[in-house]
Each structure stands twice: as C-alpha cells, then as structure tokens.
LOTI-361319 format. One line per 3 residues: number of its first residue (from 1); their letters; for each residue x, y, z of C-alpha. Coordinates in Angstrom, 2 decimals, decimal comma. Layout:
NUM> A> X/Y/Z | ...
REM end
This chain:
1> MRL> 140,26/151,05/233,87 | 143,12/148,09/232,74 | 145,80/150,39/233,19
4> FQS> 145,19/151,58/236,69 | 144,68/147,84/237,58 | 148,90/147,28/236,72
7> WPA> 149,63/150,20/238,55 | 150,22/150,48/241,97 | 147,57/151,57/244,18
10> PMA> 149,71/155,19/244,69 | 150,20/155,79/241,38 | 146,89/155,44/240,19
13> CVC> 145,57/158,42/242,97 | 147,87/160,45/241,77 | 146,87/160,12/237,77
16> VVL> 143,79/160,69/238,74 | 144,24/164,01/241,03 | 146,38/165,31/238,10
19> AGC> 143,77/164,76/235,38 | 141,41/166,82/237,72 | 144,19/169,62/238,11
22> ATE> 144,56/170,03/234,52 | 140,90/170,55/233,64 | 141,18/173,46/236,17
25> ATG> 144,73/174,87/235,72 | 144,25/175,00/232,06 | 140,95/176,68/232,31
28> GGC> 138,86/173,67/230,44 | 136,15/176,07/230,01 | 135,60/177,21/233,67
31> RRA> 134,33/180,02/234,36 | 135,28/181,59/237,52 | 134,04/184,96/238,80
34> SEQ> 134,55/187,50/241,65 | 132,94/187,96/244,75 | 131,90/191,43/243,68
37> EIA> 130,64/190,02/240,39 | 128,52/187,59/241,92 | 127,20/190,15/244,89
40> ALF> 126,15/192,25/241,48 | 123,85/189,61/240,94 | 121,67/190,07/243,74
43> DRW> 121,37/193,96/242,48 | 120,36/192,44/239,05 | 117,76/190,57/240,43
46> NAS> 116,27/193,09/243,10 | 116,80/195,67/239,93 | 114,06/193,19/238,27
49> LQT> 111,71/193,26/240,82 | 111,58/196,86/240,53 | 109,96/196,77/237,05
52> GDP> 107,37/194,81/238,03 | 107,41/192,58/234,96 | 107,29/189,02/236,93
55> HQV> 108,57/187,68/233,24 | 111,72/189,92/233,78 | 112,15/188,62/237,17
58> VAN> 112,17/185,09/236,06 | 114,67/185,72/233,10 | 117,42/185,90/236,04
61> YAA> 116,35/181,67/236,56 | 118,04/179,04/234,61 | 115,39/176,94/232,92
64> RSI> 116,32/174,22/235,43 | 115,89/175,91/238,83 | 114,03/175,81/241,48
67> LLP> 112,19/178,83/243,87 | 111,53/178,08/246,97 | 110,17/181,46/248,56
70> TVS> 109,23/183,14/251,59 | 105,59/183,70/251,16 | 104,85/180,55/249,59
73> NVP> 104,52/177,22/250,20 | 104,64/175,45/246,70 | 107,80/174,98/244,96
76> RLT> 108,39/176,67/241,76 | 110,19/174,67/239,41 | 109,28/175,71/236,01
79> PAD> 109,31/179,27/234,62 | 105,47/179,68/234,50 | 105,29/178,55/238,21
82> KED> 107,79/180,92/239,03 | 106,06/183,84/236,47 | 103,06/182,76/238,55
85> YFR> 104,59/183,41/242,14 | 106,26/187,16/241,01 | 103,13/188,01/239,65
88> HFL> 101,48/188,04/242,92 | 104,92/188,68/244,92 | 105,22/192,10/242,87
91> ESW> 101,89/193,16/243,84 | 103,42/194,82/247,15 | 106,47/196,41/245,50
94> PSG> 109,15/194,71/246,74 | 112,91/196,02/247,67 | 115,34/193,90/248,88
97> VID> 118,84/195,10/250,87 | 121,51/192,44/251,67 | 122,43/192,56/255,43
100> LRF> 125,23/189,88/255,61 | 126,52/187,71/252,81 | 128,31/184,89/252,74
103> VDI> 130,37/184,46/248,74 | 131,55/180,67/248,00 | 132,72/180,64/244,20
106> ACD> 134,08/177,73/242,04 | 134,02/176,32/238,66 | 131,07/177,46/236,71
109> TAV> 129,35/178,23/239,80 | 128,49/179,92/242,60 | 126,83/180,60/246,17
112> DAG> 125,91/183,75/248,03 | 123,93/183,29/251,13 | 122,99/185,20/254,17
115> LYT> 120,59/187,69/255,57 | 118,39/190,29/253,20 | 115,79/192,92/254,52
118> FTF> 112,67/193,67/252,12 | 110,72/196,15/252,32 | 107,25/196,16/250,27
121> GAT> 106,21/199,39/249,37 | 102,46/198,66/248,92 | 102,35/198,65/252,56
124> GQV> 105,68/200,26/254,58 | 105,58/196,06/255,70 | 109,54/195,24/256,23
127> VHA> 110,48/191,30/256,41 | 113,93/190,03/257,68 | 114,66/186,83/255,98
130> RYT> 117,47/184,33/255,14 | 118,26/183,43/251,23 | 120,49/181,66/249,82
133> FTY> 121,25/181,85/245,73 | 123,35/179,23/243,66 | 123,94/180,26/240,45
136> RWE> 125,51/178,49/237,17 | 127,25/180,04/234,52 | 125,16/179,15/231,34
139> GGK> 124,76/180,18/227,81 | 127,45/183,34/228,63 | 125,54/184,56/231,89
142> WLI> 125,05/183,67/235,50 | 121,32/182,17/236,17 | 119,77/181,44/238,98
145> TSH> 119,64/177,20/240,17 | 118,03/177,74/243,41 | 116,59/180,62/245,32
148> HSS> 115,54/179,91/248,91 | 114,30/182,31/250,98 | 112,49/182,00/254,93
151> AMP> 111,51/184,58/257,11 | 113,54/184,93/260,05 | 112,12/182,88/262,44
154> EPQ> 112,85/185,07/265,99 | 111,58/188,75/266,44 | 114,33/190,99/265,25
157> PH> 115,83/192,93/268,63 | 115,23/197,04/268,71
REM end
C-alpha cells in the first residue's frame, strides 16, 4: 500500500485494474464455459432425477451449496438435507423441461435462470416454475452452488 501512496491517484487505479486484467488474460486458472455447456448441466441434473436415486441427484451439488426447493419451505444446506428432500421429491417421478433460459458466464462461475415445467409421472400433475441454478467450477467439474425453484404465482394462460 505504501507504494501506491507515493503515486498519483490515477496511476494507482491503473495498476489495480491492470493487475486484475492480467489474471484473467493469462488464464490464471480461470475456467469459462460455453452457454451450451451450462445448458447441458440442467440436462445432467434432470437425467439424475430420472434415476430415482437421490444420491445421484445430490452429486450435482457442491458440498457448500443451498437448495431452496419448490415443494418445501425448508432450505437444504447439507448433502444429507438435500438427499432427504430428493428422496421424497423423486417419489412423484418428476421430469423437467426448460421453457425460457438466461445464462450468464464468468470466471469459474455461471448462472442459469429462467422458467421450467415439471411433469410428475406418478400423478400427471404439471407445475410451471421459475428457477435459478448457480454453478462453480470445482474439482474438475461444474457443480451447483445454489438452486432456487418456485412455482409460478399466476395461473398459466390456456
């Protein structure tokens, strides 16, 4: 910090900005995905639902992550909490499709947010919902760090 104090303020700012750019420009371990790669992560998650095995679904989540599910008021923070939620959720044989997607990608992180529709094979019930998945590149793969899902508040037009 002493070095910056002796420089004029604009020069100190240029150095800070350039230092940040150098990490990104040289790669600095930064993993950027394509939009298609991030979109495929929903397909991976949805395919894990089709197995009926809550452990396989939870494998998509980082150890430090949060699930704010559609059909429960309880935030799920631990792998055991998430597994408990999915054990019950999977009893209805859910299958999702994306209706609208917005993807934002940054260094080692990505967001996939939009609208999806779930059909429950056990009952035939269809639920339209909003979703947000955030991902982090961790351990050589993209993992979910937060997942929020909420049923649409207004009835769907026919």
